[in-house]
C-alpha distance (Angstrom), angle and dihedral (degrees) to the residues before:
residue distance angle dihedral
A1 . . .
K2 3.75 . .
P3 3.78 127.1 .
L4 3.77 121.6 -93.4
G5 3.79 116.5 -140.6
L6 3.79 120.2 -158.2
L7 3.79 116.6 -168.4
N8 3.79 97.0 -145.2
V9 3.80 100.9 -157.8
E10 3.80 111.1 176.3
R11 3.83 88.1 -5.5
Y12 3.81 91.1 -71.1
W13 3.83 93.8 153.0
D14 3.83 96.7 44.9
P15 3.84 94.1 101.6
L16 3.82 91.2 53.2
V17 3.80 92.4 47.8
T18 3.82 89.8 48.4
L19 3.81 90.4 50.7
L20 3.81 92.3 49.9
R21 3.80 92.1 48.8
H22 3.79 90.1 49.7
A23 3.82 90.5 49.2
A24 3.81 89.2 52.0
G25 3.78 91.3 48.6
E26 3.81 90.0 52.7
G27 3.80 92.1 48.7
F28 3.81 98.9 -109.3
V29 3.81 92.6 113.0
R30 3.79 128.0 31.2
V31 3.79 111.4 -111.1
D32 3.81 88.8 -136.2
D33 3.81 90.0 57.9
L34 3.79 91.1 62.4
G35 3.81 87.5 69.7
W36 3.78 92.3 81.2
I37 3.82 92.0 59.1
M38 3.79 110.6 85.6
T39 3.78 129.2 -175.6
A40 3.76 133.3 -173.2
A41 3.79 135.9 160.6
E42 3.81 92.6 -138.2
A43 3.80 123.6 59.5
S44 3.80 92.8 -139.2
D45 3.82 91.4 55.0
L46 3.79 91.7 48.1
L47 3.80 91.9 49.4
E48 3.81 89.9 51.4
Q49 3.80 90.8 52.0
L50 3.79 92.0 48.6
A51 3.80 92.6 47.3
S52 3.80 92.6 51.7
W53 3.83 96.0 45.7
K54 3.79 115.5 121.8
P55 3.81 121.6 -163.2
A56 3.78 121.9 -124.6
T57 3.78 111.2 -83.3
E58 3.78 93.7 -131.4
P59 3.80 127.2 38.7
R60 3.78 114.0 -127.6
A61 3.77 129.5 -144.4
W62 3.76 122.5 -133.5
L63 3.78 90.3 -116.0
S64 3.75 127.8 35.9
S65 3.79 117.0 -122.3
S66 3.81 89.8 -105.8
Q67 3.81 90.3 58.6
T68 3.81 95.4 55.0
């Protein structure tokens, strides 16, 4: 996966971020997976976040081995 950067000018993306957090809270999305979504109101801040992003060290499967 690669990071997703949202330039959140005038809080345009706030409803989407709220929806994703709610989905994570309800178990539809892993909370850890929200870490690759980055938002900032300023382009320079967003570019810094994207440049410093590090991928997960271990890829994960959709199902654990005990679920298959």
